Predicted model as a PDB file, atoms N, CA, C, CB and O in Angstrom, pLDDT in the B-factor column:
MODEL        1                                                                  
ATOM      1  N   MET A   1     -47.928-114.934 118.686  1.00 82.00           N  
ATOM      2  CA  MET A   1     -49.320-114.974 118.351  1.00 82.00           C  
ATOM      3  C   MET A   1     -49.982-113.662 118.780  1.00 82.00           C  
ATOM      4  CB  MET A   1     -49.999-116.184 119.009  1.00 82.00           C  
ATOM      5  O   MET A   1     -50.770-113.100 118.019  1.00 82.00           O  
ATOM      6  N   VAL A   2     -49.681-113.169 119.968  1.00 83.00           N  
ATOM      7  CA  VAL A   2     -50.270-111.913 120.488  1.00 83.00           C  
ATOM      8  C   VAL A   2     -49.909-110.763 119.541  1.00 83.00           C  
ATOM      9  CB  VAL A   2     -49.757-111.605 121.956  1.00 83.00           C  
ATOM     10  O   VAL A   2     -50.766-109.976 119.140  1.00 83.00           O  
ATOM     11  N   LYS A   3     -48.640-110.687 119.199  1.00 90.00           N  
ATOM     12  CA  LYS A   3     -48.200-109.595 118.321  1.00 90.00           C  
ATOM     13  C   LYS A   3     -48.972-109.635 117.012  1.00 90.00           C  
ATOM     14  CB  LYS A   3     -46.678-109.684 118.049  1.00 90.00           C  
ATOM     15  O   LYS A   3     -49.417-108.584 116.550  1.00 90.00           O  
ATOM     16  N   ASN A   4     -49.146-110.749 116.419  1.00 93.00           N  
ATOM     17  CA  ASN A   4     -49.852-110.889 115.114  1.00 93.00           C  
ATOM     18  C   ASN A   4     -51.260-110.472 115.303  1.00 93.00           C  
ATOM     19  CB  ASN A   4     -49.794-112.344 114.557  1.00 93.00           C  
ATOM     20  O   ASN A   4     -51.813-109.791 114.439  1.00 93.00           O  
ATOM     21  N   LEU A   5     -51.910-110.863 116.449  1.00 93.00           N  
ATOM     22  CA  LEU A   5     -53.314-110.468 116.648  1.00 93.00           C  
ATOM     23  C   LEU A   5     -53.444-108.935 116.810  1.00 93.00           C  
ATOM     24  CB  LEU A   5     -53.901-111.191 117.898  1.00 93.00           C  
ATOM     25  O   LEU A   5     -54.348-108.320 116.245  1.00 93.00           O  
ATOM     26  N   ILE A   6     -52.563-108.359 117.560  1.00 93.00           N  
ATOM     27  CA  ILE A   6     -52.580-106.870 117.669  1.00 93.00           C  
ATOM     28  C   ILE A   6     -52.344-106.189 116.399  1.00 93.00           C  
ATOM     29  CB  ILE A   6     -51.571-106.396 118.629  1.00 93.00           C  
ATOM     30  O   ILE A   6     -52.998-105.186 116.114  1.00 93.00           O  
ATOM     31  N   ASP A   7     -51.432-106.676 115.597  1.00 96.00           N  
ATOM     32  CA  ASP A   7     -51.118-106.134 114.270  1.00 96.00           C  
ATOM     33  C   ASP A   7     -52.412-106.190 113.396  1.00 96.00           C  
ATOM     34  CB  ASP A   7     -49.921-106.956 113.590  1.00 96.00           C  
ATOM     35  O   ASP A   7     -52.756-105.226 112.713  1.00 96.00           O  
ATOM     36  N   SER A   8     -53.103-107.342 113.447  1.00 97.00           N  
ATOM     37  CA  SER A   8     -54.306-107.477 112.623  1.00 97.00           C  
ATOM     38  C   SER A   8     -55.490-106.555 113.109  1.00 97.00           C  
ATOM     39  CB  SER A   8     -54.753-108.962 112.632  1.00 97.00           C  
ATOM     40  O   SER A   8     -56.352-106.172 112.317  1.00 97.00           O  
ATOM     41  N   PHE A   9     -55.495-106.225 114.404  1.00 97.00           N  
ATOM     42  CA  PHE A   9     -56.453-105.261 114.931  1.00 97.00           C  
ATOM     43  C   PHE A   9     -56.041-103.876 114.423  1.00 97.00           C  
ATOM     44  CB  PHE A   9     -56.509-105.305 116.510  1.00 97.00           C  
ATOM     45  O   PHE A   9     -56.847-103.118 113.883  1.00 97.00           O  
ATOM     46  N   ARG A  10     -54.744-103.578 114.619  1.00 96.00           N  
ATOM     47  CA  ARG A  10     -54.264-102.216 114.206  1.00 96.00           C  
ATOM     48  C   ARG A  10     -54.500-101.961 112.744  1.00 96.00           C  
ATOM     49  CB  ARG A  10     -52.765-102.046 114.505  1.00 96.00           C  
ATOM     50  O   ARG A  10     -54.847-100.828 112.408  1.00 96.00           O  
ATOM     51  N   THR A  11     -54.338-102.945 111.800  1.00 96.00           N  
ATOM     52  CA  THR A  11     -54.496-102.690 110.405  1.00 96.00           C  
ATOM     53  C   THR A  11     -55.963-102.812 109.974  1.00 96.00           C  
ATOM     54  CB  THR A  11     -53.629-103.632 109.617  1.00 96.00           C  
ATOM     55  O   THR A  11     -56.263-102.529 108.814  1.00 96.00           O  
ATOM     56  N   GLY A  12     -56.889-103.218 110.849  1.00 95.00           N  
ATOM     57  CA  GLY A  12     -58.277-103.348 110.496  1.00 95.00           C  
ATOM     58  C   GLY A  12     -58.644-104.679 109.849  1.00 95.00           C  
ATOM     59  O   GLY A  12     -59.784-104.871 109.426  1.00 95.00           O  
ATOM     60  N   LYS A  13     -57.703-105.580 109.773  1.00 97.00           N  
ATOM     61  CA  LYS A  13     -57.902-106.869 109.113  1.00 97.00           C  
ATOM     62  C   LYS A  13     -58.876-107.697 109.972  1.00 97.00           C  
ATOM     63  CB  LYS A  13     -56.525-107.628 108.909  1.00 97.00           C  
ATOM     64  O   LYS A  13     -59.610-108.533 109.443  1.00 97.00           O  
ATOM     65  N   GLN A  14     -58.881-107.463 111.305  1.00 97.00           N  
ATOM     66  CA  GLN A  14     -59.655-108.258 112.249  1.00 97.00           C  
ATOM     67  C   GLN A  14     -60.094-107.312 113.396  1.00 97.00           C  
ATOM     68  CB  GLN A  14     -58.806-109.497 112.795  1.00 97.00           C  
ATOM     69  O   GLN A  14     -59.372-106.394 113.784  1.00 97.00           O  
ATOM     70  N   ASP A  15     -61.335-107.589 113.927  1.00 97.00           N  
ATOM     71  CA  ASP A  15     -61.831-106.781 115.048  1.00 97.00           C  
ATOM     72  C   ASP A  15     -62.072-107.707 116.288  1.00 97.00           C  
ATOM     73  CB  ASP A  15     -63.171-106.021 114.633  1.00 97.00           C  
ATOM     74  O   ASP A  15     -62.168-107.222 117.416  1.00 97.00           O  
ATOM     75  N   LEU A  16     -62.162-108.975 116.065  1.00 97.00           N  
ATOM     76  CA  LEU A  16     -62.576-109.904 117.153  1.00 97.00           C  
ATOM     77  C   LEU A  16     -61.836-111.251 117.039  1.00 97.00           C  
ATOM     78  CB  LEU A  16     -64.127-110.146 117.107  1.00 97.00           C  
ATOM     79  O   LEU A  16     -61.680-111.792 115.944  1.00 97.00           O  
ATOM     80  N   PHE A  17     -61.397-111.764 118.153  1.00 96.00           N  
ATOM     81  CA  PHE A  17     -60.731-113.098 118.094  1.00 96.00           C  
ATOM     82  C   PHE A  17     -61.135-113.794 119.430  1.00 96.00           C  
ATOM     83  CB  PHE A  17     -59.071-112.976 117.922  1.00 96.00           C  
ATOM     84  O   PHE A  17     -60.985-113.240 120.519  1.00 96.00           O  
ATOM     85  N   ASP A  18     -61.645-115.012 119.280  1.00 95.00           N  
ATOM     86  CA  ASP A  18     -62.030-115.868 120.399  1.00 95.00           C  
ATOM     87  C   ASP A  18     -61.113-117.009 120.619  1.00 95.00           C  
ATOM     88  CB  ASP A  18     -63.379-116.385 120.202  1.00 95.00           C  
ATOM     89  O   ASP A  18     -60.658-117.608 119.644  1.00 95.00           O  
ATOM     90  N   VAL A  19     -60.791-117.373 121.899  1.00 94.00           N  
ATOM     91  CA  VAL A  19     -59.952-118.523 122.262  1.00 94.00           C  
ATOM     92  C   VAL A  19     -60.805-119.274 123.309  1.00 94.00           C  
ATOM     93  CB  VAL A  19     -58.471-118.078 122.841  1.00 94.00           C  
ATOM     94  O   VAL A  19     -61.237-118.705 124.311  1.00 94.00           O  
ATOM     95  N   TRP A  20     -61.022-120.544 123.041  1.00 93.00           N  
ATOM     96  CA  TRP A  20     -61.671-121.418 123.981  1.00 93.00           C  
ATOM     97  C   TRP A  20     -60.549-122.251 124.682  1.00 93.00           C  
ATOM     98  CB  TRP A  20     -62.745-122.342 123.250  1.00 93.00           C  
ATOM     99  O   TRP A  20     -59.614-122.760 124.064  1.00 93.00           O  
ATOM    100  N   MET A  21     -60.731-122.337 126.001  1.00 93.00           N  
ATOM    101  CA  MET A  21     -59.764-123.144 126.783  1.00 93.00           C  
ATOM    102  C   MET A  21     -60.427-123.712 127.965  1.00 93.00           C  
ATOM    103  CB  MET A  21     -58.560-122.328 127.220  1.00 93.00           C  
ATOM    104  O   MET A  21     -61.552-123.344 128.302  1.00 93.00           O  
ATOM    105  N   GLU A  22     -59.735-124.627 128.622  1.00 93.00           N  
ATOM    106  CA  GLU A  22     -60.235-125.131 129.892  1.00 93.00           C  
ATOM    107  C   GLU A  22     -59.387-124.692 131.019  1.00 93.00           C  
ATOM    108  CB  GLU A  22     -60.322-126.610 129.883  1.00 93.00           C  
ATOM    109  O   GLU A  22     -58.166-124.833 130.951  1.00 93.00           O  
ATOM    110  N   LYS A  23     -59.970-124.158 132.071  1.00 92.00           N  
ATOM    111  CA  LYS A  23     -59.156-123.677 133.274  1.00 92.00           C  
ATOM    112  C   LYS A  23     -59.842-124.245 134.494  1.00 92.00           C  
ATOM    113  CB  LYS A  23     -59.062-122.036 133.374  1.00 92.00           C  
ATOM    114  O   LYS A  23     -61.026-124.007 134.733  1.00 92.00           O  
ATOM    115  N   ASN A  24     -59.067-125.008 135.270  1.00 91.00           N  
ATOM    116  CA  ASN A  24     -59.535-125.640 136.476  1.00 91.00           C  
ATOM    117  C   ASN A  24     -60.705-126.556 136.148  1.00 91.00           C  
ATOM    118  CB  ASN A  24     -59.932-124.592 137.519  1.00 91.00           C  
ATOM    119  O   ASN A  24     -61.648-126.634 136.935  1.00 91.00           O  
ATOM    120  N   GLY A  25     -60.678-127.262 134.996  1.00 89.00           N  
ATOM    121  CA  GLY A  25     -61.752-128.158 134.729  1.00 89.00           C  
ATOM    122  C   GLY A  25     -63.001-127.512 134.113  1.00 89.00           C  
ATOM    123  O   GLY A  25     -63.946-128.218 133.761  1.00 89.00           O  
ATOM    124  N   GLU A  26     -63.017-126.230 133.985  1.00 90.00           N  
ATOM    125  CA  GLU A  26     -64.228-125.487 133.453  1.00 90.00           C  
ATOM    126  C   GLU A  26     -63.908-124.823 132.123  1.00 90.00           C  
ATOM    127  CB  GLU A  26     -64.718-124.386 134.476  1.00 90.00           C  
ATOM    128  O   GLU A  26     -62.857-124.196 131.988  1.00 90.00           O  
ATOM    129  N   PRO A  27     -64.839-124.953 131.083  1.00 92.00           N  
ATOM    130  CA  PRO A  27     -64.617-124.281 129.810  1.00 92.00           C  
ATOM    131  C   PRO A  27     -64.646-122.782 130.019  1.00 92.00           C  
ATOM    132  CB  PRO A  27     -65.669-124.703 128.769  1.00 92.00           C  
ATOM    133  O   PRO A  27     -65.491-122.255 130.743  1.00 92.00           O  
ATOM    134  N   VAL A  28     -63.732-122.119 129.390  1.00 94.00           N  
ATOM    135  CA  VAL A  28     -63.618-120.626 129.460  1.00 94.00           C  
ATOM    136  C   VAL A  28     -63.494-120.063 128.090  1.00 94.00           C  
ATOM    137  CB  VAL A  28     -62.405-120.177 130.312  1.00 94.00           C  
ATOM    138  O   VAL A  28     -62.784-120.633 127.261  1.00 94.00           O  
ATOM    139  N   LEU A  29     -64.153-118.967 127.806  1.00 94.00           N  
ATOM    140  CA  LEU A  29     -63.986-118.217 126.553  1.00 94.00           C  
ATOM    141  C   LEU A  29     -63.225-116.969 126.868  1.00 94.00           C  
ATOM    142  CB  LEU A  29     -65.351-117.881 125.882  1.00 94.00           C  
ATOM    143  O   LEU A  29     -63.585-116.193 127.754  1.00 94.00           O  
ATOM    144  N   VAL A  30     -62.153-116.790 126.114  1.00 95.00           N  
ATOM    145  CA  VAL A  30     -61.409-115.510 126.135  1.00 95.00           C  
ATOM    146  C   VAL A  30     -61.621-114.836 124.853  1.00 95.00           C  
ATOM    147  CB  VAL A  30     -59.908-115.702 126.390  1.00 95.00           C  
ATOM    148  O   VAL A  30     -61.310-115.373 123.790  1.00 95.00           O  
ATOM    149  N   ARG A  31     -62.150-113.653 124.929  1.00 96.00           N  
ATOM    150  CA  ARG A  31     -62.522-112.840 123.690  1.00 96.00           C  
ATOM    151  C   ARG A  31     -61.631-111.572 123.713  1.00 96.00           C  
ATOM    152  CB  ARG A  31     -64.142-112.425 123.671  1.00 96.00           C  
ATOM    153  O   ARG A  31     -61.545-110.836 124.697  1.00 96.00           O  
ATOM    154  N   TYR A  32     -60.989-111.385 122.567  1.00 96.00           N  
ATOM    155  CA  TYR A  32     -60.136-110.167 122.335  1.00 96.00           C  
ATOM    156  C   TYR A  32     -60.901-109.273 121.312  1.00 96.00           C  
ATOM    157  CB  TYR A  32     -58.633-110.571 121.770  1.00 96.00           C  
ATOM    158  O   TYR A  32     -61.339-109.746 120.263  1.00 96.00           O  
ATOM    159  N   MET A  33     -61.039-108.024 121.640  1.00 97.00           N  
ATOM    160  CA  MET A  33     -61.730-107.083 120.791  1.00 97.00           C  
ATOM    161  C   MET A  33     -60.893-105.845 120.514  1.00 97.00           C  
ATOM    162  CB  MET A  33     -63.036-106.691 121.417  1.00 97.00           C  
ATOM    163  O   MET A  33     -60.240-105.316 121.413  1.00 97.00           O  
ATOM    164  N   ALA A  34     -60.911-105.381 119.259  1.00 98.00           N  
ATOM    165  CA  ALA A  34     -60.211-104.160 118.942  1.00 98.00           C  
ATOM    166  C   ALA A  34     -61.057-102.995 119.423  1.00 98.00           C  
ATOM    167  CB  ALA A  34     -59.913-104.055 117.424  1.00 98.00           C  
ATOM    168  O   ALA A  34     -62.262-102.968 119.174  1.00 98.00           O  
ATOM    169  N   VAL A  35     -60.439-102.011 120.123  1.00 98.00           N  
ATOM    170  CA  VAL A  35     -61.133-100.831 120.566  1.00 98.00           C  
ATOM    171  C   VAL A  35     -60.736 -99.718 119.635  1.00 98.00           C  
ATOM    172  CB  VAL A  35     -60.814-100.488 122.044  1.00 98.00           C  
ATOM    173  O   VAL A  35     -59.547 -99.487 119.411  1.00 98.00           O  
ATOM    174  N   ARG A  36     -61.729 -99.012 119.079  1.00 97.00           N  
ATOM    175  CA  ARG A  36     -61.479 -97.943 118.085  1.00 97.00           C  
ATOM    176  C   ARG A  36     -62.279 -96.679 118.479  1.00 97.00           C  
ATOM    177  CB  ARG A  36     -61.883 -98.426 116.625  1.00 97.00           C  
ATOM    178  O   ARG A  36     -63.320 -96.761 119.131  1.00 97.00           O  
ATOM    179  N   ASP A  37     -61.765 -95.537 118.068  1.00 97.00           N  
ATOM    180  CA  ASP A  37     -62.492 -94.276 118.328  1.00 97.00           C  
ATOM    181  C   ASP A  37     -63.590 -94.108 117.262  1.00 97.00           C  
ATOM    182  CB  ASP A  37     -61.503 -93.034 118.317  1.00 97.00           C  
ATOM    183  O   ASP A  37     -63.787 -95.002 116.439  1.00 97.00           O  
ATOM    184  N   ALA A  38     -64.277 -93.013 117.269  1.00 97.00           N  
ATOM    185  CA  ALA A  38     -65.365 -92.754 116.313  1.00 97.00           C  
ATOM    186  C   ALA A  38     -64.904 -92.691 114.888  1.00 97.00           C  
ATOM    187  CB  ALA A  38     -66.051 -91.480 116.650  1.00 97.00           C  
ATOM    188  O   ALA A  38     -65.707 -92.880 113.974  1.00 97.00           O  
ATOM    189  N   LYS A  39     -63.600 -92.426 114.658  1.00 96.00           N  
ATOM    190  CA  LYS A  39     -63.092 -92.328 113.300  1.00 96.00           C  
ATOM    191  C   LYS A  39     -62.473 -93.696 112.820  1.00 96.00           C  
ATOM    192  CB  LYS A  39     -62.028 -91.184 113.228  1.00 96.00           C  
ATOM    193  O   LYS A  39     -62.026 -93.845 111.683  1.00 96.00           O  
ATOM    194  N   GLY A  40     -62.486 -94.642 113.743  1.00 95.00           N  
ATOM    195  CA  GLY A  40     -61.935 -95.985 113.397  1.00 95.00           C  
ATOM    196  C   GLY A  40     -60.483 -96.144 113.721  1.00 95.00           C  
ATOM    197  O   GLY A  40     -59.900 -97.172 113.373  1.00 95.00           O  
ATOM    198  N   THR A  41     -59.880 -95.211 114.351  1.00 96.00           N  
ATOM    199  CA  THR A  41     -58.465 -95.326 114.824  1.00 96.00           C  
ATOM    200  C   THR A  41     -58.351 -96.325 115.876  1.00 96.00           C  
ATOM    201  CB  THR A  41     -57.928 -94.016 115.340  1.00 96.00           C  
ATOM    202  O   THR A  41     -59.091 -96.295 116.860  1.00 96.00           O  
ATOM    203  N   PHE A  42     -57.447 -97.212 115.705  1.00 97.00           N  
ATOM    204  CA  PHE A  42     -57.158 -98.284 116.767  1.00 97.00           C  
ATOM    205  C   PHE A  42     -56.646 -97.586 118.002  1.00 97.00           C  
ATOM    206  CB  PHE A  42     -56.068 -99.381 116.264  1.00 97.00           C  
ATOM    207  O   PHE A  42     -55.715 -96.782 117.945  1.00 97.00           O  
ATOM    208  N   LEU A  43     -57.309 -97.928 119.193  1.00 97.00           N  
ATOM    209  CA  LEU A  43     -56.807 -97.374 120.430  1.00 97.00           C  
ATOM    210  C   LEU A  43     -56.181 -98.396 121.351  1.00 97.00           C  
ATOM    211  CB  LEU A  43     -57.895 -96.688 121.137  1.00 97.00           C  
ATOM    212  O   LEU A  43     -55.341 -98.071 122.190  1.00 97.00           O  
ATOM    213  N   GLY A  44     -56.624 -99.700 121.173  1.00 96.00           N  
ATOM    214  CA  GLY A  44     -56.091-100.676 122.034  1.00 96.00           C  
ATOM    215  C   GLY A  44     -56.888-102.023 121.949  1.00 96.00           C  
ATOM    216  O   GLY A  44     -57.692-102.216 121.037  1.00 96.00           O  
ATOM    217  N   THR A  45     -56.659-102.882 122.859  1.00 96.00           N  
ATOM    218  CA  THR A  45     -57.329-104.229 122.799  1.00 96.00           C  
ATOM    219  C   THR A  45     -58.000-104.433 124.137  1.00 96.00           C  
ATOM    220  CB  THR A  45     -56.288-105.430 122.489  1.00 96.00           C  
ATOM    221  O   THR A  45     -57.445-104.152 125.199  1.00 96.00           O  
ATOM    222  N   LEU A  46     -59.281-104.961 124.035  1.00 97.00           N  
ATOM    223  CA  LEU A  46     -60.024-105.378 125.224  1.00 97.00           C  
ATOM    224  C   LEU A  46     -60.033-106.873 125.331  1.00 97.00           C  
ATOM    225  CB  LEU A  46     -61.451-104.848 125.195  1.00 97.00           C  
ATOM    226  O   LEU A  46     -60.318-107.569 124.357  1.00 97.00           O  
ATOM    227  N   GLU A  47     -59.721-107.382 126.512  1.00 96.00           N  
ATOM    228  CA  GLU A  47     -59.715-108.795 126.809  1.00 96.00           C  
ATOM    229  C   GLU A  47     -60.860-109.107 127.708  1.00 96.00           C  
ATOM    230  CB  GLU A  47     -58.407-109.228 127.435  1.00 96.00           C  
ATOM    231  O   GLU A  47     -61.012-108.457 128.743  1.00 96.00           O  
ATOM    232  N   ILE A  48     -61.719-110.119 127.353  1.00 97.00           N  
ATOM    233  CA  ILE A  48     -62.797-110.477 128.220  1.00 97.00           C  
ATOM    234  C   ILE A  48     -62.678-112.005 128.428  1.00 97.00           C  
ATOM    235  CB  ILE A  48     -64.204-110.046 127.615  1.00 97.00           C  
ATOM    236  O   ILE A  48     -62.484-112.791 127.500  1.00 97.00           O  
ATOM    237  N   VAL A  49     -62.810-112.361 129.733  1.00 96.00           N  
ATOM    238  CA  VAL A  49     -62.682-113.749 130.160  1.00 96.00           C  
ATOM    239  C   VAL A  49     -63.985-114.171 130.794  1.00 96.00           C  
ATOM    240  CB  VAL A  49     -61.497-113.938 131.146  1.00 96.00           C  
ATOM    241  O   VAL A  49     -64.385-113.614 131.816  1.00 96.00           O  
ATOM    242  N   GLN A  50     -64.654-115.145 130.205  1.00 95.00           N  
ATOM    243  CA  GLN A  50     -65.916-115.617 130.762  1.00 95.00           C  
ATOM    244  C   GLN A  50     -65.979-117.131 131.003  1.00 95.00           C  
ATOM    245  CB  GLN A  50     -67.022-115.225 129.852  1.00 95.00           C  
ATOM    246  O   GLN A  50     -65.675-117.914 130.104  1.00 95.00           O  
ATOM    247  N   LYS A  51     -66.372-117.542 132.216  1.00 93.00           N  
ATOM    248  CA  LYS A  51     -66.535-118.963 132.475  1.00 93.00           C  
ATOM    249  C   LYS A  51     -67.754-119.349 131.713  1.00 93.00           C  
ATOM    250  CB  LYS A  51     -66.657-119.306 134.008  1.00 93.00           C  
ATOM    251  O   LYS A  51     -68.753-118.629 131.709  1.00 93.00           O  
ATOM    252  N   MET A  52     -67.681-120.547 131.029  1.00 91.00           N  
ATOM    253  CA  MET A  52     -68.702-121.036 130.149  1.00 91.00           C  
ATOM    254  C   MET A  52     -69.368-122.334 130.619  1.00 91.00           C  
ATOM    255  CB  MET A  52     -68.122-121.235 128.812  1.00 91.00           C  
ATOM    256  O   MET A  52     -70.120-122.954 129.867  1.00 91.00           O  
ATOM    257  N   GLY A  53     -69.091-122.745 131.868  1.00 86.00           N  
ATOM    258  CA  GLY A  53     -69.644-123.983 132.360  1.00 86.00           C  
ATOM    259  C   GLY A  53     -71.208-124.068 132.299  1.00 86.00           C  
ATOM    260  O   GLY A  53     -71.797-125.128 132.087  1.00 86.00           O  
ATOM    261  N   PHE A  54     -71.816-122.897 132.497  1.00 83.00           N  
ATOM    262  CA  PHE A  54     -73.299-122.822 132.386  1.00 83.00           C  
ATOM    263  C   PHE A  54     -73.730-123.201 130.999  1.00 83.00           C  
ATOM    264  CB  PHE A  54     -73.825-121.403 132.727  1.00 83.00           C  
ATOM    265  O   PHE A  54     -74.741-123.891 130.871  1.00 83.00           O  
ATOM    266  N   ALA A  55     -73.092-122.834 130.018  1.00 80.00           N  
ATOM    267  CA  ALA A  55     -73.498-123.129 128.660  1.00 80.00           C  
ATOM    268  C   ALA A  55     -73.299-124.584 128.309  1.00 80.00           C  
ATOM    269  CB  ALA A  55     -72.745-122.269 127.699  1.00 80.00           C  
ATOM    270  O   ALA A  55     -74.098-125.197 127.601  1.00 80.00           O  
ATOM    271  N   LYS A  56     -72.235-125.105 128.815  1.00 71.00           N  
ATOM    272  CA  LYS A  56     -72.015-126.607 128.637  1.00 71.00           C  
ATOM    273  C   LYS A  56     -73.145-127.381 129.252  1.00 71.00           C  
ATOM    274  CB  LYS A  56     -70.661-127.081 129.290  1.00 71.00           C  
ATOM    275  O   LYS A  56     -73.650-128.330 128.653  1.00 71.00           O  
ATOM    276  N   GLU A  57     -73.565-126.974 130.485  1.00 69.00           N  
ATOM    277  CA  GLU A  57     -74.624-127.692 131.103  1.00 69.00           C  
ATOM    278  C   GLU A  57     -75.961-127.504 130.385  1.00 69.00           C  
ATOM    279  CB  GLU A  57     -74.736-127.277 132.517  1.00 69.00           C  
ATOM    280  O   GLU A  57     -76.778-128.422 130.321  1.00 69.00           O  
ATOM    281  N   HIS A  58     -76.169-126.304 129.848  1.00 71.00           N  
ATOM    282  CA  HIS A  58     -77.410-125.957 129.133  1.00 71.00           C  
ATOM    283  C   HIS A  58     -77.568-126.791 127.876  1.00 71.00           C  
ATOM    284  CB  HIS A  58     -77.428-124.466 128.772  1.00 71.00           C  
ATOM    285  O   HIS A  58     -78.640-127.346 127.636  1.00 71.00           O  
ATOM    286  N   PHE A  59     -76.501-126.892 127.054  1.00 70.00           N  
ATOM    287  CA  PHE A  59     -76.554-127.571 125.806  1.00 70.00           C  
ATOM    288  C   PHE A  59     -76.379-129.115 125.992  1.00 70.00           C  
ATOM    289  CB  PHE A  59     -75.482-127.000 124.881  1.00 70.00           C  
ATOM    290  O   PHE A  59     -76.546-129.866 125.031  1.00 70.00           O  
ATOM    291  N   ALA A  60     -76.060-129.558 127.161  1.00 66.00           N  
ATOM    292  CA  ALA A  60     -75.972-130.998 127.362  1.00 66.00           C  
ATOM    293  C   ALA A  60     -77.314-131.649 127.536  1.00 66.00           C  
ATOM    294  CB  ALA A  60     -75.127-131.297 128.542  1.00 66.00           C  
ATOM    295  O   ALA A  60     -77.439-132.872 127.470  1.00 66.00           O  
ATOM    296  N   LYS A  61     -78.351-130.805 127.764  1.00 59.00           N  
ATOM    297  CA  LYS A  61     -79.738-131.360 127.948  1.00 59.00           C  
ATOM    298  C   LYS A  61     -80.313-131.981 126.666  1.00 59.00           C  
ATOM    299  CB  LYS A  61     -80.695-130.240 128.429  1.00 59.00           C  
ATOM    300  O   LYS A  61     -81.442-132.473 126.671  1.00 59.00           O  
TER     301      LYS A  61                                                      
ENDMDL                                                                          
END                                                                             
């Protein structure tokens, strides 16, 4: 899965991919982003992990 994701970033087919999961009983968003230079050349992948328990509480109201 990771190889396919990086290939889709490299070819420009995709720039962003989100994965929702639960870790230690809390919802977590893992976001993968293609990093490109000013000319659009693929440089690498950025992975962001954010706990989302606050959003679950907010929208439960």
